[in-house]
C-alpha positions in Angstrom: 45.8 -5.0 103.1 48.3 -4.6 106.3 47.9 -6.6 109.4 46.8 -3.1 111.3 44.6 -2.7 108.6 43.2 -6.0 109.0 42.8 -6.1 112.7 40.9 -3.2 112.7 38.6 -4.0 110.3 37.9 -7.3 112.2 37.3 -4.8 115.3 35.0 -2.9 113.5 33.1 -5.4 112.0 32.6 -7.3 115.7 31.7 -3.8 116.7 29.2 -3.1 113.7 27.6 -6.7 115.0 26.4 -5.6 118.5 24.0 -2.9 117.4 26.2 -0.1 118.6 25.3 1.6 114.9 22.1 4.0 114.7 20.2 2.9 111.9 19.1 5.5 109.9 15.6 4.8 110.1 16.1 6.5 114.0 17.7 9.6 112.3 14.4 10.7 110.2 12.9 12.3 113.0 16.0 14.2 114.3 16.3 18.0 113.9 19.0 20.4 114.9 17.6 24.1 114.3 20.6 26.4 115.1 19.6 29.5 116.9 20.7 32.9 116.5 20.2 34.3 119.6 23.0 34.5 122.4 21.0 32.8 124.9 20.9 29.3 123.1 24.7 29.5 122.3 25.3 26.7 124.5 23.0 24.5 123.2 24.1 24.2 119.9 27.9 24.5 120.7 29.2 20.8 121.3 30.9 19.9 124.2 34.3 19.6 122.8 34.2 23.2 121.2 33.1 24.2 124.6 36.1 23.0 126.0 38.4 24.4 123.5 37.1 27.8 124.6 37.5 28.0 128.1 40.9 25.9 127.5 39.6 22.2 129.5 40.7 19.4 127.5 37.4 16.7 126.2 37.1 13.3 128.2 39.7 11.1 125.9 38.3 10.5 122.5 38.9 6.3 123.5 35.3 6.6 125.6 32.4 4.7 124.2 31.3 6.3 120.8 28.2 5.4 118.9 28.4 6.2 115.3 26.2 6.4 111.5 27.0 7.3 108.6 25.4 8.8 105.2 26.8 9.6 102.0 24.6 12.4 100.5 24.0 15.9 101.2 21.1 18.4 100.4 22.0 22.2 100.6 19.1 24.0 100.2 17.8 21.5 97.6 20.9 21.0 95.8 22.1 17.4 96.1 25.7 17.2 96.8 27.1 13.2 97.0 29.4 13.6 99.9 29.7 11.3 103.2 28.5 12.7 106.4 28.5 11.4 109.9 26.2 11.6 112.9 28.3 10.2 116.3 27.2 10.2 120.1 29.7 10.6 123.0 29.3 10.8 126.5 25.9 11.5 126.2 26.3 14.5 123.4 25.2 13.7 119.3 27.3 15.7 117.0 26.6 16.2 112.7 29.7 16.2 111.2 31.3 16.8 107.2 34.3 15.8 105.9 36.9 18.6 106.3 37.6 18.9 102.5 33.8 19.2 101.6 33.4 21.8 104.0 36.2 23.9 102.4 35.3 22.7 98.7 31.4 23.5 99.4 30.6 25.7 101.9 34.1 28.1 101.7 35.2 27.1 105.4 38.8 28.1 105.8 40.9 26.4 108.4 43.0 27.3 110.8 46.3 26.5 112.0 47.1 24.1 115.5 48.5 21.7 117.5 45.7 19.4 118.8 43.8 16.9 116.6 40.8 16.6 118.5 40.0 20.1 117.4 40.3 22.1 114.3 39.6 26.0 114.6 38.1 26.9 111.6 36.8 30.5 110.2 33.7 31.3 108.5 31.9 34.6 108.8 33.1 34.8 112.4 35.3 37.5 114.5 37.5 34.6 116.3 37.8 31.1 115.0 35.5 28.5 115.4 36.6 25.2 117.2 35.3 22.5 116.0 35.0 19.0 117.2 37.0 16.2 115.4 36.2 12.4 114.1 38.1 10.3 112.0 36.6 7.8 110.6 37.4 5.6 107.6 40.1 7.7 106.6 37.8 10.6 106.7 38.1 13.9 108.9 34.8 14.9 109.7 34.5 18.5 111.7 31.2 18.8 113.9 29.2 21.8 112.4 27.3 23.0 115.6 29.0 26.0 115.1 28.8 26.5 111.9 25.1 25.8 111.7 24.6 28.4 114.6 26.5 31.2 112.8 24.6 30.3 109.4 21.4 30.1 110.6 21.0 26.3 109.1 18.4 24.1 109.7 20.2 20.5 110.1 17.8 17.3 109.6 19.3 14.0 108.7 17.0 11.7 107.1 18.2 8.6 106.3 21.3 8.3 104.2 20.8 12.2 103.2 22.1 15.1 105.8 19.3 18.4 105.0 20.8 21.6 105.0 18.7 24.7 104.4 19.3 28.4 105.4 16.9 31.3 104.7 17.7 33.4 101.1 20.5 35.7 100.9 21.4 38.6 98.6 24.6 39.6 97.1 24.4 43.4 98.0 27.9 45.1 96.3 30.8 43.2 94.4 34.2 44.7 93.9 37.2 43.8 92.1 41.1 44.7 92.1 43.3 44.1 89.1 46.5 44.8 89.7 48.9 43.3 87.0 48.6 39.7 87.3 47.2 39.3 90.9 43.1 39.8 91.3 40.5 40.6 94.6 37.1 40.1 94.1 34.8 40.9 97.1 31.1 40.1 97.5 29.2 41.4 100.0 25.9 39.4 101.3 23.3 40.5 103.9 23.7 36.9 105.7 26.2 34.3 106.0 25.8 31.6 103.2 27.8 28.8 101.6 29.9 29.2 98.5 32.2 27.3 96.1 35.8 28.7 93.9 36.2 26.5 91.4 39.5 27.2 89.1 39.7 25.5 85.9 42.2 25.9 83.1 41.9 29.8 82.8 38.8 30.4 84.8 38.1 31.2 88.0 34.0 30.2 89.2 32.7 31.8 92.1 29.0 30.1 93.1 27.3 31.8 95.9 24.0 30.7 97.8 22.8 33.5 97.3 20.3 36.5 94.9 22.0 39.1 93.1 20.8 42.2 94.4 22.5 45.1 92.2 21.4 47.1 89.3 20.5 45.4 86.5 23.0 43.8 84.9 24.7 45.3 81.4 24.1 43.9 77.9 27.3 41.6 77.0 29.6 43.8 74.5 28.6 42.9 71.0 25.1 41.6 71.5 24.0 44.1 69.9 25.7 43.8 66.7 25.4 40.2 66.9 21.5 39.9 67.7 22.3 37.0 69.3 21.2 36.6 73.3 24.4 36.6 75.3 25.1 35.7 78.7 24.9 39.4 81.1 28.0 40.5 82.1 28.2 42.1 85.8 29.1 45.6 86.4 32.2 46.4 88.6 34.5 48.8 89.5 37.6 47.4 87.2 38.4 47.0 83.4 37.7 43.4 83.7 34.1 42.0 83.1 32.8 39.1 84.6 30.1 36.5 82.9 27.6 36.3 85.5 24.7 33.3 85.5 22.1 33.2 88.1 19.1 30.6 88.9 16.9 31.1 91.8 19.0 31.6 95.5 22.0 31.0 93.3 24.4 33.5 91.6 27.7 32.1 89.7 30.5 34.4 88.2 33.2 33.4 85.9 36.3 35.2 86.2 39.0 34.6 83.5 42.6 33.9 84.6 46.0 34.2 83.3 47.0 30.9 84.2 46.0 27.5 84.0 47.7 26.4 87.4 46.4 29.2 90.2 45.5 28.4 93.2 43.2 30.8 94.3 43.0 31.7 98.0 39.1 32.8 99.5 38.5 33.5 102.9 35.3 35.7 104.8 35.0 38.8 106.8 32.4 39.4 109.3 30.6 42.9 109.7 29.9 43.1 107.0 29.5 39.8 105.6 32.2 39.3 102.6 33.6 36.7 100.7 37.0 37.6 99.7 38.6 35.6 97.0 42.5 36.2 95.9 44.3 34.7 92.8 47.4 35.0 91.4 50.5 33.6 90.7 52.1 33.7 94.0 49.3 33.4 96.1 49.5 30.9 98.9 47.8 30.5 102.3 50.6 29.4 105.2 49.3 26.3 106.8 50.5 24.3 109.8 48.2 22.6 111.7 48.2 19.0 113.2 45.3 17.4 110.7 45.6 13.8 112.9 47.9 12.0 115.3 51.2 11.3 113.6 50.3 13.8 110.6 50.7 17.2 110.1 49.7 19.5 107.1 52.3 22.6 106.0 52.7 25.0 103.4 54.6 27.9 102.9 57.1 29.6 100.7 60.7 28.4 100.8 63.7 30.3 100.4 66.2 29.2 98.0 68.9 31.6 97.2 67.2 34.7 95.7 64.0 32.6 94.5 61.3 31.8 97.0 58.9 28.7 96.2 55.7 27.8 97.0 56.1 24.2 99.2 53.3 21.8 100.1 54.0 19.5 103.1 52.3 16.7 104.9 55.0 15.5 107.7 54.1 11.6 108.9 55.1 9.9 111.7 55.3 6.1 110.4 55.8 4.2 113.8 52.7 6.3 114.8 50.0 3.3 115.5 47.6 5.0 113.3 49.7 5.3 110.2 49.8 2.4 107.4 51.6 3.6 104.3 50.4 1.6 101.0 51.5 1.9 97.6 48.4 1.7 95.5 48.2 1.0 91.6 45.5 3.0 89.9 43.5 0.1 88.7 43.0 -2.7 91.2 42.9 -5.4 88.5 45.6 -5.0 85.6 48.5 -3.1 85.2 47.2 -1.4 82.2 45.6 2.4 82.9 45.8 5.2 84.7 44.0 7.6 86.9 44.2 10.7 88.3 45.5 10.9 92.4 41.9 12.2 93.7 40.0 9.2 91.8 42.6 6.7 93.3 42.5 8.1 96.6 38.8 8.4 97.0 38.3 4.8 95.1 40.5 3.2 97.8 39.4 5.5 100.7 42.8 6.9 101.7 42.9 9.7 104.1 46.1 11.0 102.4 48.0 10.9 98.8 50.8 11.6 96.4 51.6 10.6 93.1 54.0 7.9 92.6 56.4 6.5 89.3 56.6 6.8 86.0 54.6 5.3 82.9 54.5 5.3 79.6 51.8 8.2 78.9 50.9 6.5 75.8 50.3 2.8 76.7 49.3 3.3 80.3 52.1 1.0 81.3 54.3 1.1 84.2 58.2 2.6 83.7 58.9 1.1 87.5 59.0 -0.7 90.8 56.2 -1.1 92.8 55.8 -3.6 95.4 53.0 -4.2 97.4 52.8 -6.7 100.6 55.9 -8.7 99.3 54.1 -8.5 95.7 55.8 -7.3 93.2 53.4 -4.8 90.9 55.2 -3.9 88.6 59.5 -4.5 88.7 62.2 -1.6 88.7 64.4 -0.3 85.4 67.5 1.3 84.6 68.7 0.9 88.3 66.6 4.2 89.5 65.8 5.8 92.7 63.6 4.1 95.2 62.1 4.1 98.8 61.3 0.9 100.6 59.4 0.7 104.1 57.6 -1.9 106.0 54.6 -1.9 108.9 57.3 -1.2 111.6 58.1 2.0 110.5 61.4 1.3 109.0 62.6 2.6 105.9 65.2 2.4 103.0 66.4 5.0 100.3 68.4 3.5 97.2 69.4 2.8 93.8 67.1 -0.2 93.1 67.7 -3.4 90.6 66.1 -7.2 90.0 68.2 -9.3 89.3 66.3 -12.0 87.9 67.2 -15.2 85.9 65.7 -18.7 84.7 68.1 -21.8 85.0 67.6 -24.9 82.8 70.6 -27.2 82.1 72.7 -25.6 84.1 72.4 -22.4 81.4 70.7 -19.0 83.2 69.2 -17.0 81.4 68.8 -12.9 82.6 65.1 -11.5 82.8 65.5 -8.1 82.2 62.4 -6.9 83.3 59.1 -8.0 85.2 55.7 -6.8 85.2 56.9 -3.6 83.1 56.1 -1.2 80.0 60.0 -1.1 79.6 60.5 -3.0 76.2 64.3 -3.8 75.5 65.4 -7.1 73.3 66.2 -10.3 76.1 63.5 -11.7 78.2 60.8 -10.3 79.9 58.6 -11.7 82.7 54.9 -11.4 83.7 52.8 -12.8 86.3 48.9 -12.5 87.1 50.0 -8.7 88.9 50.0 -7.9 85.6 46.4 -9.2 84.7 45.0 -11.9 83.2 46.6 -11.4 79.5 49.6 -9.9 77.9 49.4 -8.0 74.6 52.6 -7.9 72.6 54.6 -4.7 72.4 57.1 -5.4 69.7 57.7 -7.3 66.4 58.4 -10.7 66.4 57.8 -11.6 70.3 57.6 -15.4 71.4 55.4 -15.8 74.5 56.5 -18.7 76.7 53.8 -19.8 79.4 55.4 -21.8 82.1 53.4 -23.2 85.1 54.6 -23.7 88.6 53.5 -27.6 90.2 55.0 -30.2 92.7 57.7 -30.8 90.6 59.1 -27.4 90.1 57.8 -24.8 87.0 57.6 -26.3 83.4 57.3 -24.7 79.7 53.8 -25.7 78.8 53.3 -23.3 76.0 54.8 -21.6 73.3 53.3 -19.3 70.5 54.9 -16.8 69.0 53.4 -13.4 67.7 54.4 -11.6 64.2 52.9 -8.3 65.1 52.3 -6.0 68.2 48.9 -6.3 69.5 49.0 -10.2 69.9 47.3 -11.2 73.2 48.6 -14.0 74.9 47.5 -16.0 78.5 49.1 -15.5 82.0 48.8 -18.7 83.8 47.2 -18.1 87.2 49.8 -20.6 88.6 53.0 -19.5 86.9 54.0 -16.7 84.9 54.4 -15.8 81.1 58.2 -15.6 79.4 58.4 -13.1 76.9 61.3 -12.9 74.3 62.0 -10.2 72.1 64.4 -10.3 69.4 66.1 -13.1 71.3 65.4 -16.3 69.0 68.0 -18.0 70.8 66.7 -18.0 74.2 63.2 -18.7 72.5 65.1 -21.9 71.0 66.3 -23.4 74.0 62.9 -23.1 76.4 60.2 -25.5 74.3 57.6 -26.9 76.1 58.4 -29.6 78.2 61.6 -27.7 80.0 62.0 -27.4 83.4 63.1 -24.1 85.1 64.2 -22.7 88.0 63.6 -19.1 89.0 65.9 -17.0 91.0 65.3 -13.1 92.0 67.6 -10.9 94.5 67.4 -7.5 95.1 70.4 -4.9 94.8 70.8 -3.0 97.7 70.2 -6.6 99.2 68.1 -5.3 102.1 65.3 -4.1 99.8 64.3 -7.5 99.8 62.9 -7.9 103.6 60.7 -4.8 102.8 57.2 -5.5 101.6 56.6 -2.1 100.1 58.7 -0.6 97.3 58.1 2.5 95.3 60.5 3.4 92.6 60.5 6.6 90.4 63.8 8.5 90.6 66.5 9.8 90.6 67.7 9.4 94.1 68.2 13.2 95.7 69.5 12.5 99.0 71.3 9.6 101.1 72.9 10.4 104.5 72.6 13.7 104.8 74.0 14.2 101.7 72.8 15.3 97.7 73.5 12.4 95.5 71.7 13.8 92.2 72.9 11.4 89.3 69.9 11.7 86.9 72.2 10.4 83.6 73.3 7.5 86.0 69.6 6.4 86.8 69.0 6.7 83.0 66.8 9.9 82.4 67.5 11.9 79.1 69.3 15.3 79.0 65.5 17.1 78.5 64.9 16.1 81.9 67.6 16.8 83.2 67.4 20.4 82.6 63.9 21.0 83.1 62.9 23.4 85.4 58.8 22.1 86.4 56.6 20.9 89.7 58.1 18.2 91.5 56.8 16.1 94.1 58.9 14.1 96.4 59.0 11.3 99.6 61.7 12.2 101.9 63.1 11.2 105.1 64.1 13.4 108.3 66.8 12.2 111.0 63.8 11.7 113.3 62.3 9.3 111.4 59.5 11.3 110.3 58.2 11.2 106.4 57.6 14.2 104.7 55.4 14.2 101.3 56.6 17.5 99.2 54.9 19.2 96.1 56.8 21.9 94.9 55.6 24.4 92.3 56.4 27.3 90.2 58.9 30.1 92.3 58.1 33.6 92.5 58.5 35.0 89.2 59.4 32.0 87.4 59.4 28.1 86.6 59.8 25.2 89.3 63.0 23.7 90.7 65.0 21.8 89.0 66.1 18.7 90.6 69.6 20.1 92.0 67.2 22.8 93.6 64.9 20.0 94.7 67.6 18.1 96.2 69.0 21.2 97.7 64.8 22.2 99.2 64.5 18.6 100.9 67.9 19.7 102.1 66.2 23.2 104.0 63.8 20.9 105.2 65.9 18.6 107.0 65.6 15.6 105.0 68.3 13.1 105.4 67.2 11.0 102.6 64.9 11.8 99.7 63.9 10.2 96.4 62.1 12.3 93.4 58.7 11.4 92.2 56.8 11.3 88.8 56.8 15.4 88.2 55.4 17.8 86.0 51.5 17.9 85.6 51.6 14.5 87.5 52.6 16.4 90.6 49.3 16.1 92.9 49.0 16.2 97.0 45.9 15.0 98.5 44.4 15.3 102.0 41.1 14.6 103.1 39.2 14.9 100.2 41.1 17.7 98.7 44.2 18.5 96.4 46.2 21.0 98.6 49.1 22.0 96.2 46.8 22.7 92.5 43.7 23.0 91.2 42.6 19.4 91.0 41.6 19.4 87.6 45.1 20.5 86.4 46.3 17.5 87.9 47.3 14.4 85.4 46.1 11.1 85.5 48.7 8.6 87.5 49.7 5.1 87.3 49.9 4.8 90.7 50.2 6.2 94.3 51.8 6.6 97.7 48.7 6.9 99.9 48.6 7.0 103.9 45.3 5.1 105.8 44.7 6.5 109.3 43.7 3.9 111.9 42.5 6.3 114.6 40.7 5.1 117.5 37.0 6.8 117.9 
């Protein structure tokens, strides 16, 4: 936990103790019924929304604010695990839901904008709806007053649960257009209702909170021959058939897609009420919005020669007092294990995240450096590219080596790796940042337990292990040395030997930074492309590959950009050289390539921006951004 996070935790804890937070029981009787008549518009439109419409700024967000947070939504009887908040500011009460949840569960479309306190959205509306914003516990909540009014919702806080209900709706028409590898689906409804678009590999699912009011569905092809009942098919106006599932008040349509990586773009229209979903290999909703103070989310097609690449990025001002950037492992108590960016970000309650460095996908062990708050969770290998930073917003990029040695009787023995899955003959070192135990990886390893005390470091145990899979303890007050194919060193370190451990980084200035993530290769330094993947130990196949890629870079103004790039229009993702050129075109003066391919994932506010979340692989760690926005 950084100094700024710790200070915020104390302040919030003291504030909570004053009773300023409303209790759930006090909310049980409060019910907001959104009216559809123009006469009642002002009653259910918040002050912030009215201020945005009239162009008058609201009272500063730092005014006294009371917040209650719940953890569940009940949407027309359907339970959804999701936080929500009710906050009161300047005598006006707002109810908010996370913007990622509004996008995923309701079909809300976020609009571009330059204000961090107002988010314009479109949802079955002629003009953008300005919603007030509350940043709370690394989630960005949007007040739902205008949405409730437009959808005719009844909104009822009930303890920990927020009940939202609406009148039954019907699907009255369905159209589709398939042109080559591009698809457009249009559902017409008799009233606005929430909907969900869920891409999975090879399929697109559209769930709508409405009943189907079309001619009877046709039987599925082949059912007469087989004599087996099958899911009905929805008749549509093209050569594509869509499997259909219905239940009272809900219709789910499944469409096949040609690629597992398509990111569908849904939006709504008014007059009549329509849901439109576009899907294809090069669909990308262009975005540029101020997501939080010091944070801007953007995405667009960027041109490089004759190619256009879909690029999604978050621009962060690391000097902003609201921003903390932290390396986060997939699992907190061990270096063995992987998890998705989504799961790691949600579990650690970060606002923004991107995948980090490399790892062995078979044994789930790290193959690169991660240093947090001055502690090496894993050490660097092969002099690969790395980024280092501190809480003051200072950054360094370079090719990193950690030079360690243990000295006894005047002889220094080099340590080739620290808390790493990188295996090579020599001495490796493991401490409690690895976990309570180390499991041997090769034949004939020797574990040397070293305890640290007032008299220095001392060997207290030596254990040979003949085969991989043996377990060796790591002392809480010391470390474990492991020799691999290096019996000479094992013989020189018997029980009772006293040691001196020395450590320094190259470049030397990296040692003063508490936070480090290594991946590679280093792409840009001092404004120039310095790509040398072979020199950083990457294989020829890796160097030739064109694939999805992620990177972290810095511009000349000090701002950090976190970037994800996927397949170019009509082709594969960028090569390493193309990635460097794209970052240069974005103004990067320093840049580091992160783990790519299926690991590439950019997460903001509860949603993955650059790809369907189910297509992203599990990773060993992330770079997470916490936002301490005063409310």
